[in-house]
N, C-alpha and C positions, 0 to 999 in steps of 0.2 A: 338118495340114501339118507342124507342128513335130515331132510324133511320128514322121512318116515320114522327115523329114530326119535326126533322131537315129538312126533305125534304119539308114538308108543310111550315115551316118557311121561307126557302129560296125561295120557289115559291111565297109566299105572299109578301116577301120583294121586289121582282121585280115589282109586281103589285102596291104595296104601293108607291114605288118611282115613278112609272109611273104616278099615280094619282096626286102626289104632283107636279111633273113636269108640268102636264097638267094645274093645277091651277095657277102655277107660270107664265106659258106662257100666259094664259088668262089674268091674272092681268097685266102683262107687256104690252100686246096688248092694253088694255083699258087705261093704264097709258100713253103710248106713244101717242096714238090718242088724249087724253085729253091735253097733253103738246105740241102737234104739233103747235097749234096756238100761244101759249105764247112764245115758242122758236123762231118761225119765227119773231114775233114782236120784241123780244129782239135783234135778229140779225140785223133787220132793224134800230132800234133806237140807238143801242150802237156800231155799227160797226165803226163809225167814231172815237169815243172816244178810242176804243180799238186800232185802227190803229195809232192814235196819240201817244198813250202810247208806241207802238212798235217803232215809229220813235224816240221818246225821249230815249228809251233804246238803239237804234242804235247810237244816238249821244254820249252816254256815253261810247261807245266802242272805241273811238279814243281820243287821247290826242291832245291838241292844238299844242304841239311841233311836233307831227307826221304830222299834217296838214302842218306846216311850212316847212317840209322837202320835200313835194310833190307839186311843183309849176309848173314845166316845163316838157316837154316830156322826157328830159334827166334823170329826177328823177325816171323814171320807171325802171332804171337799178339797183336801190338800193334794197337791201334785204327787206327793210321795205315795198316796194310796193307789192312784192309777199306775204309777211306775211299778209298785209292788205287785199289783194285779197282773201286769204284763210279764213281770219276772216269773211269777208262778205258772203262767200259761206256757212260757218258753221252757221252764224247768220240766213241766209235765210232758211236753212234747219230746224233749231231749232224752228224758230218762224213762219214757214209755210207762208212765203211771197214769191211772185214771184221774185221781184227785191229788192235789197238793195244797196245803192250807196251814194257817197259823192260829193257835188258840192262846188266850191269856186267862189267868185265874179270874174267877168271879165268885164273890161271896167270901166271908171271913173263914168259914170252916173248910174251904177247899173242895167242897162236894160238887161245885159247879164250875164250868169253864165257858168263857165267852168267845165265840168265833170272831176272828178279825177279818180275814180275807181268804178266798180260795180261787182256784183257776177256773171254776165253773162260770161260763159266760152266759148262762141262761138266767131267767128270773128267779130260779130256785137256789141261787148261789147263797152261801153263808156270808154274812157281812157283820159289821158292828151293830147293825140294826136288828140282827136276828136275836131271838130269845136265847138266854144261856142254856147250855145242855148239861145233863148230869155226867159227872166224870166217871168213866168206866175204868177197869183195872189197868189197862195198858197206858192210857194217857195219865192216869193218876201216878203211875210209876215214873213217867217222864217228868211230871211236875215235881217229883221228889229227887230228880237228878239222875235217873237211870233209864236209858233207852229201852223200849219194850214193844212187843208186837202183840196183836190179839191172839187168843188161843188158837193153836194150830188146828184143833178140832173144828174150829169155826170155818176152816177152809176144807171143802169137800167137793169132789167133782160133780158138776151138775147142780150144786146147791144154788148157784147164782148170787152168792153173797160177796162180801168184800174181805180182803185180808189187809189189815192196817198195821202200820208201824209208826212209833212216835219217838222223838228225840228232844231233849231239853235245849233251851236257848238260855245262855247264861249272861248276866250283867257283868260289867267290869269288876264288880266285887265278888263274883262267883255265885251269886244267887240266881235261881231259876226264875226268869221273868216271863217266859212264854214257852210254847211247845210247837214243834214243827211236825206235821203229820202227812203221811202219804197212804194212798189206797190203791190196791189193784183188785180187779175182779177175777174170780176163779175162771171165768170164761177166757181170760187171756192165756192162762196156763193150759186150759183145755185146747184152745186153738193151736198153741205151740205143739202139743202132743199130737193133735190131729194132723197138723202139717207134717210132722215127722213121719207119721204112718203113711200119709198120702205120698210123701216124697219117696219113701222106700218102695211102695207099690209102683209108683210111676217110673222109678229108675229101672225096676225089674221089667216093667212093661216096655220100656224103651229098648231093651235088648232085643225083644222080639220084633218091635217096629223097625229098628235099625236094620236087623237082619233081613227082613222081608222087603222093605221098600226103599232102602238106601237113604235113611233119614238124614245122614250127614250132608248129602248133596242138597237136600231140601233146606237144611239149616243154613248152608252157605248162601243159598238163594235168598232166603228170608232175611238173613243178616245184611246182604247187599241192598235188599229192598228197604230195610229199616234205615240204613245209612243214607240212601237216596232221599227217603222221606224226611229224615232229620235235617239233611242239607237243604232240602226244599223249604222246610218249615223255617229254618234259620234265615234263608234268603228272603222268604215272605215277611218274616218278622222285621228283618232289617229294612226291607222295602216299605213296610208300614210305618216304621219309626222315621225313615227318611221322608216319607210322604207327609206324616204329621208335622214334622219339623218344617218342611218346605211350605206346607199350607199355613202354618202359624206365621212363619217369616213373611210369606207373601201377603198375608192379611196385615201384619204390622207395618210393612213397607208401603203397600199399595194405598192404605188408608190415608197416611199423611201426603203421599204423592197425589192422591185424588184431590185433596184439599188444595195443594199448591197449584196443580194444573187448572183445577176448576176456578179458583179465585183469580189466577192470572188471566184466564180467558174472560172472566167477567170484567176485570179491571181494564182489559185491552179496549173494550167497547164502551167504557164508562167515562163520563166527564165530571162525576161527582167527587169533589175533593175529600169529603168525609168518608166516602166509600173507599177511597184509596188508602186512607189511614187505617181504617178497620181491616181492609183486605191485607195490607202489609203485616199487620199484627198477626192475622191468621196464618199467613205464609210463614212468618218467622216462628210461630209456635209449632206448626206442622214440621218445619225443617228441623227444629230443635228435637222434636220427638223422633224423627227419622234418624238424626245423627245419634241419638241415644240408643236406638235399636242397633245401629251399625256398630257403635262402640261396645255394646253388650256382646254382640256376636264375636267381635274381635277379641274381647276379653276372655270369653269362655273358650275360644279357640286357643288362645295363649295358655290358659289354665290347663286345658285338656292335654296340650302338647308339652306341658312342663316348662314353658318359656316365660312365665310371668315372673318378673323380678321386682324387688322392692328397693326404694331409694331411702337412704338414711341421711337426713339433713335436719338442722334445727328449724323448728316452726312453733308458732303460737297456736295452741289448741283452741283457745277462746276465739282467736281470729278466724280459724278454720270453721268453727261452729257458726260464727256470725255470718260468714260468707254463704254457708249452706242455708241458713235461715233466710237470708235476703232472697235467695233463689226460690225457696219454698213458700215464702210469704205471699208471693203473687198468686200461686195456685190455691193456697189455703184461703186467701182473701176472696177469691172468686166463689168459693163455697161457703163464705161467711163463717169459717172455722176459727177457733181461738188456738193459736200456736204459741205456747209459752216455753221458755228455756230457763233451766235452773242449773247453774254451774257452781260447783264447790269452790268456795273462796280459797281453799288450801291448794287448789290445782296449781302446779308450777307454771311460771310465766313462759318457760321455754322447754319443749320436749324434743327428742330426736326420733324421727321416724319418717314414714312415707305420708306426707300431708295429703297428697292427691288421693291416694288409695283410701285413707281413713275418711276423707271427705266424701269419697264415692260411697262408702258403706253407710255413713250417716245420711247422705242424700237418698240412697235407696230405701232406707228404713222410713225416713220422713215422707218420701213420695208415696210409699205403700200406705202409710197411716192416713195421709190426705185422701188417697184413692178410695180406701175402704171405710172411711168415716163419713157419716151422713152430713148433709148441710147443717151448719150451726153447731157441729160437734166440737170437741176439744182434743188437743194433742199436746203432750208434754214431753220435751226432751230434757233429760236429767243427766248430768255428768258428775261423777263422784270420784274423789281420790280415796281408794279403798285402803291402801297401806303401801309402805315402801317395800323393797324387795325382801328385807329381812323379817317383815311382818310387823314392824313398829309403826304405829299409827301416824302416817304422814310426816315422818321424820325428814326435816329439810336437808339434812346432810347426807342422805342416802343417794346412791347413784341411779336408782331406778324407782319408778312409781307405777303402781297398778291402777289403771283407769277403768271405771265401770260406766258404760253409756247405755241408757235405756230410752226407748221411745214407746210411750203409752198412749193409747187412744180409746175412745168409747164407740168404736165401730162395730162391724157385724160379728166379730169374733171367729174363732176357729175350733172345730172339734178335735178330739185327740187323734182320731183316724186321719183327718186331713193334715194334722201337724206332721205326720210321718212323711208326707210328700213335700213339705214346705221348701226344703233346701236342695231339692233335686233339680238338675238343669231341665228346662223346657216343661216343667210341671208347676201347677198351681194348686192351692188347697182344694179348689172345686173346679171341675172341668168347664163349668159355665163361667168361671171368673173372667177368662180372657174375652168372652163375648160381652159380659156386663160391664167390666171395668177396663178392659184393654190390658196390654202388657205381653211381653214375650216369655215370661216365666223364667228369666235368667238372673234378675237382680239379686235375689236371695242366695242363689247358688254361687254367684260371683262373690257376694259379701262373705259367705261362709268360707270360701277358699282363701280370700284375702286375710280374714281374721285368723284362720288356722295357720296360714303361712307366717303370720306375725307371732305365732305361738300362743294365741288367745283362744277364746271360745265364744260361740254365739248360739243363742237358743231363744225359744219363744214360750210365753205363758199366756194361755187364753181359754176362754169359755164362750160357747156360742151365745151371741146376743149381749155379751158383757164386755166387749172390747178385747184388745190384745196388748201385750207388752213384749217388745223385742229387745233383747239385752245382749251386749257383747262386752267382753273384758279383754284388755291388752295390757301388757307391761312394757313401758317405754323408758328409755334412758332420759335422765334430766340433762338439759343442755344450757348453754349460755346464749342469750339473744345476740344476733349480729350487731356489731358496733355498740355493744353494751346496752341496747334498748330492746324491749319486747315489741313484737308486732311489726318489725321493720318491713316484713314481706308485704304488708297491706298498705304501706305508705303510698300516696298518690304519685304516679310517675309523671315526669314533665312531658308536655305535649308540644313544645316549641323547639324545633330543631333547625331553625333558620341558620343558613350558612353552611350546612352540611350537605354532602353530595353522596348519593347511594346509587348502586347499579342493581337492577332486578332482572334476573334471568328466568323467564317464564314463557313457555311456548303457546299457551292458550290465551287468546286475545281477551276474552271476557274476564279472565283472572287478572290480566294486566290492568284492565279498566277498573276493576273493583279495588285493587291495591292503590291505584292512582287516586281514586275518590276517597279512600280511607286515609291516605297519607298527605294529601294536598293541604289540609288545614294545619299541618305541623310545620310548614315552611320548608320542607325538604326539597332539594333539587334532585329529581329522579330521572334516570335513564333506563331504558329497557332493552333487553336482548332476547331474541326469539329462540335461541338454543345455546348450548355450551360453547360452540365455536364462535358465535357472534360475541358472547360474553368475553372471551379471551381477546378478540379483536378490539373491542371497546376498551378493555383494560389497558391494552398496549397503546391504543390511540390516546388515552388519557394519561399516559405515563404513570399509571398506578394511582391516579388522583381521586380515588373513591374512599370515603370514610367507612363504608361497609358494603357488603354484597349479599343480597338475598338470592339463594340458588335453588331452583327447582331441581329435582333429581331425574325424573323420566322425561327426557326431551329428545326430539329427533336430531339426527346427525351426530351430536355429542351430548352425552348425559351429564348430570351435575357432578358425578364422581370424577370423570375424566377432565371436565372443565376446571374443577378445583385443583386437581394435580397439575394441570397445565399452567394455571396461574401461579401456583406455588413454585413452579420450576423456572419462572421467568426471571431474567436478570434486570429487574426494575425496582425502583423504590417502593417499599411497602408490599411487594409481591408476597413476601413470607409472613407479613404481620397484619395485613388488612383483614378485619373480621369477615368471615364468610359463614352465613347462617343458612342451613338447609331449610327450605320451605316446601314441604312435601306431604303427600298422603300416606307415605310409608312410615308407619308409626310404631312398629314393633321394636322391642329392645335391640334385636340384632340389626335393625335398620339404623337405629341411633348409633350403635357401635360402629357400623360401617361408615356412617357419615363422619364421625370423629376420626376414624382411621384414615379417611381420605384427605384429612387436613382441614376440615371445617371446624368452626369454633362452637357452634350450637345447632339446635334443631327446633323447628316450629312445625307442628302438625296442621294439616288441612282437614276441615275448613279452618281458615285462620281466624283467630279471635283478636280483636283490636287491642285489648288489654295486654295480651301476650306480646304483640308486636311493639307496643309502647314500652313495655318492660325491657325488651331486648334492645331497643334503640337507646333507651336510657343507660343501659349497662355499657354499651360500646361507644356511645357518642358523647357522654357527659363525664 
């Protein structure tokens, strides 16, 4: 009985919804038919006023200073001209007008006006190169300070003409310096009227269709089909995006891996000493490239998940630039390029910010410049102190300083259309770029998010075939150099630690061998533990007699976190004070926080860099 009642309920629900839909369609048909006349009258009576409002809105979209910059045909080469063109295109789309444009006066008697720019993207567009036009009554009124439209008689159904409105653009002094104009075609109005008539007839027809065939049930079916198709399209689009990303990453990772494995195979069967040296350089270069791709993927992952954080610490901006230049010099030298650096003398000796992230941005920009600049080309890195936070030019007693960094090259250049894709993740200016020059298409997207997180801005200026200039600005706090001296962070670290004893907890044998080979020249006495449990045993056996411990995190039996907590809990000398430094491939901010929370003193990311190890040893052993 319950099943029967449910069946009847669902059967009647369909009929009930059908009848409700029928009544609604009937009501809408009557309502639209009744409103048809009043809507048509409203359109006829108020079209001029609404078009004038649109022209005034367009006039507000440009500043008088921008008008002053666009006076002669040569001004069309300015970036402002392209920006203004796009602004008009967007305005016309948003406000549903056919043309949107700006005029400036031409001639002393005011009888002519000069087109500046419009939204027409064809070769027939009016520009500063167009011949001046005779001023008609409506634009003439606008030049005199009164918004006006063309004669309403000019608008007639079927005429195929334009209805235009013009509004003045005033200078700061109240003078009219230009006119904003908008056009609509009478066909637009006719199309609206025709649409209303068709809609009214269609709604009336729907009543009969619904009554005869049960259109409502068909509608529900169609809607379900559309939802399924939309979901399928979304899934396919997501699949394509995932496939493109995986394909790109596969290429970027497999290419250096192919070099590493190929060269290793060749060296295995070679007795040529020179071949060994050249092969090791190739392996090192390929491994560095692979590490860069991995770091980019991790960075963009952190950025997209909102987990990227910045560190605030004193650093020498000049020293950071010198370090980056040292890295880039090698690649630029291979292409016989001239890399020059120009740093403002007024730049403070010490600033406070994230040195690593700023260096990453500068490295990305310089690497791209080297990549896209032909052999023998030139690249210039310029650093300028723009002003202090209050706007006073480089005042030494201000707390903040605005820094402008630009990287200019004479490479292949970029079109305006390509520039729109520059800072998007996994995209490059040209789809063939990754095939011609390599790269995962992440560097600029990461740089943009880093600079914007710092409260700055980054952009590009370029023309095809004329090179490119990438610019970013950031405002940093002024700081005091550590120990009263600038550039202390770049001071050479001691590499002789004879007499010191350290414990290294690392479960992978090859990693232990690498660390031993790297640290043996320092005179360190090293002992190794295969996991956290063995590390605790050795610490107990040595009665805490280690000067420092390097602790891997992911190890069998006992991981680095548990081992650290175990050592800190021991009732032994130095158990609570012996420096324990994490040496791990877990490099996210939350990983570092967890390391410190477990009782460790510092963090080194894998793959380990010998300079970082030396800096850490110098910190805790000297």
